[in-house]
N, C-alpha and C positions, 0 to 999 in steps of 0.2 A: 169641570164646568168652569172653574175661574180662568184657565187656560183659553177655553172657547169664548169667554166673555172678553178677555184681553185682547184676542185676536181682532176681535170686531169693534172693541172700543179701548184703543191702546191707551188713552188717558182716564180710563174708568178707575174709581177708587174702589178697591175690592178689600174687605174683610172677612176672614174665615174665622169662626167661633167653634172651637172644640174642646175636648175633655182634657182637665189638667192630668198630666202624667201619661197621656195617650201618645201613640206614635206619631201623631200630629205634630207635636212639639218639635221633631225632627224634620218631618217631610215637608210640612208648610214652609218653614223659613228657607229649607233647601231649594224649594220650587220658586222661591222670591215674591212670596205672598206675606201681607201682614196677618197675625194670627193673635187672637186673646184666647184665653183658656179659663174654663169655669170649672169648680170641683162639683161634680156630678156623678150620680150612680142610678141605674135603673132598677125597677121593681123585679125582684127575684121570686117567680111565682113556684120554682120548683124547691127553693131552701128559704122559706120565709124568715128565718133568724138572721139571714143577711140583710134584712130591711130595717133592723133595728135603728140604724143611724139615718133612714131616710127622713123622718119627720123634722131632723135638724138640718141635714144637707139641702132638702128641697129649697125651704124657704130663702136660704142664703144664695142658691144658686138662680131662683127666680130674680132676686134683687140685683145679682151681677148682670144678668141678662139684660134688665131694664137699664143699668147704668151704662153697660157698653153700647146700647142702642141709642140714648141719649147723647152720648158722646159722639159717636160715628155719623148720626144722623142719615141713614141709608134711605135711598129712594123706593128700594125693594129688598125684601129679605126672602131667601131661598133656604127651605128645610129639607134636608135629604134623608129623613127618616130616623127613626130610633130616638131613644131617650136624651141624647145629647143636645138635640135641636130644641127640647122644650123650652128652656129658659128665653132663648132668642124668640121664638114664635109667640110665646106667652106676651113677651114684651112688646112685640110688633102690634099684637091684637089690642094690647091694652093702650098703646100709643097712637093707634090708627094709622100704622105704617102697612100698606099692603104687603102681603106674603103670598108665595108660590110653594108648593109642596111638590117634591119629586118622590113619587110614591112606588116603593118597591116592593111592600109588603102590604097590602090593602087593609088587612085586618089587624095590623100591628097596633097595640094600645096608643102609642105616641101618635100615630097618624089619625086614628079615629079621635082623638081629642081635638084635632085643628082642623077637619075638613069644613066644620061650618065657620065661615069668616075667611077662608081662604079665596084669594082671588082667582087662583087656577090650580088645578092638580094634574100634573104630567105623570103618566101611568107608563109602567114598564111594560105591560102586557093588557090585552082588552080586559076589562072588568065585566065578566060575564054574570055576574050575581048582583052587581048594582050596589056594591059596598061602599063606593067612593061618592060621598054627597057634597060636592063642591059646586060653586057657581059656574065654574068652567072646567070641563074634563076633557084632556086630550091625550092620546096615546103617542107618547114621543119616543119611548124606548128609554134604556138607560144609557148615559153619556158614557163612552168607552174611549180607552187611550187611543191615540191618534193612529198608532200602528195597525190596528184591526182594519183588515181588508177582505173583500168577497175572495172565497176561495173556488177552486175548480176541481171538486170531487170526482173521482173515477167510479164508475160502476162496470163490473163488479169491485168492490172496495178492496183495495190492496194495502192500505195504511191506516192502522187503527190507533186511535188516541183514547185514552182512559183517563178521566179525571174524578178524583175523589173530593175535590173541595180543597179548600185552603189547608185544612187539618187532615185531609184523608179520609179514607172510609173504610174500616176494617172489614166489612163485610164484601165490599167490592174487590178490595185487596185479595181476599181469600179465594174470591170466585176466579180472579185472573191467575193467581198462582196455581190454584188447582186445575186449572185447564190450560196452562201455558204452551205446553208442547203441542197440545191440539191447536190452540190458537195460531201458533207460527207455522203449522201446515195450510191455515186457512188466510194467512195475511203475510205480506213480504216484510213488513215491520210492526211491532207493537210498541208504542211509546206510552208509559204509564207512570202518571204523576200520582205517587202513593201517599204522600203525605209525611211530615217529619216524624210521626210515631212510627213509621215503617222503617226508620234508617237502619236498625239493628237487622232486619229481616232481608232487606234488598240484595245482600251479597249471595244468599243462597239461592237465589232465583236467577243468577247470572247466564245469561244466553245469548247465541249468536241472534242478531236482528230484534232483540228486547232490550230496551232501554228504561231502566227504572229510576224514578226521580224522587226526592223528597220534596222539593220545591222547584219552582222555575220562574225566571223572569224572561223566559223566551216564548211565552203563551202566543204572541201573534204569530211568530214563525210555526210554531207547533200546529196551531190551527190551519194555517195557509198550507200546511204539507199534508193535512189529514184528508181521508176520503170519508171516514165514519168516525163518530165519537160515542163512546160510553160514558155515562155522567150521571151525578147527583143532578138536581133540577134546581139549585139555587139561581136567583134571577140574575146575578151578576154572569154567571157561566152560560146560562139559556141566551142571554142578550149576546154574548159573544160569538156563541154557536150560530144563532141565527143570522147575525149580521155577516158572518161568513157564508151562510147559505150551505150549512152541512147537515146531513142527515144524523138521527142519533137515536140511541137507545138509552132511555132515561130511568134511573132508580130513584125515586123520590126518598128523601130523608124523612123519617117519621118524627123528628125532634122540632122543638120550637113552634107547637101548634100544628105541625104538619103542612105549613104553608107551602112547602114544595110539591104537595100534592096538586094544588091549584095551578101552579105552574106547568106542571106536567100535563095536566088535563088540557091546557090550552093547546100546547105543542101536538098532544095526540090528536084531539078534535080538527086541528087545522091539517093532519096528514103529515106532519113534519117530524114526527117521531114515534116509537114504540116504547110502551112501558113494562117494566118488570117491577112487581112489587117487592118492596125491601125484604119482606118475610120469605118470599119465594125465591130469593136470588141464591143460586148455587152456581159452580163451574158447568154443570149440566143445562140449567135453565138459560145460562147465557149463552153456551154454544149453540143450543137449539134455537135461540131467538135470532142469534147472529146468521145461521145457517138458514133460516126463513126468509131472510132479506133478499129478495133476487133483483138483478139489476134495474128493471123497470120501476120497482117500487122505490129502491134507492133514489133513482133520478127525479121522481115525484116528490119523495121526501125533501130532496135538496131545494127543488123549487118551491114547495111550501114554507120551508125555512127561511129562504131568501126573502119570500112574500112578507114574513113577520119580522125580519131583520130591519133594524133602524141604524145604519152605520153613522147617519147625520143627527143622531139624538141630541148631541150637546148643541148643535145649532138650532134645532127645534126648541129647545129650552131657552136658550138665549133670546129667539124671537119672542116667546111669550114673557119673559122677565122685561124685554124693552117695552111691549105693548103695556103691560100692567104699570110700569114704572111711569109712561107718558100718559096714562089715563087720568 
């Protein structure tokens, strides 16, 4: 988003606010942007004992957010979700500074705290259940890295890309490895991003035409070369898949309030994907689902995915930010 804004407004002053000790301390300065950090932690609903410090951390974080905004005096604040945005958005609301929300998880606790008062909410996917209650709501998509481009998937699919998310997904990995020989009779290539936790296992599954990765910074190229994707249903991954116009088999994760189910539901209802429940995923169900996808259905899924894709999401959000700042 900062890069997109700078491209349109070269003289704009841009400040990113992040978590002290987070990866942004390295990434933001490397990208050439100013950074302020705040000591902040989220509410852990799975391990309540980890919240013992929260009553002490939160007031200090809110005070830090107010100090940062009073010093920087922004025309508009963009909150991109999660607890890290809370100090800045709380300060913006208290100081009368307009703020815009980039909503990737509509039911997220931090998001729900700030819909009231937001000048606009930019959604990653359509809000089918009316969760987002802001003054202005637009489906912009998720801003993506600039290298993401529409793909040209073939039908029948010859090149399969399997994505387990940034940390991988053990159930997906087991399903792929258990049916790997059969997959390689159906596809010319199988590229499998298995996650860092799979590093010790990957050498056992070395095959011709199978490429197993623990991590990749080549995602734009891998997507451009794929005909079909098997993936979790995280909003970032879905945004990239639809921006490329790729058909997919989604296996939504059941963690973090099962928000991936809502993402998967949108794709399935639009005809862009088919779904396998996480509990039902095995090598057999994966192969059976892949075998059921006929060329005409794959072409239809690709068209539906492309209709959902927002490759210009960053520019859409920049337009809204400029309108809000000028109001």
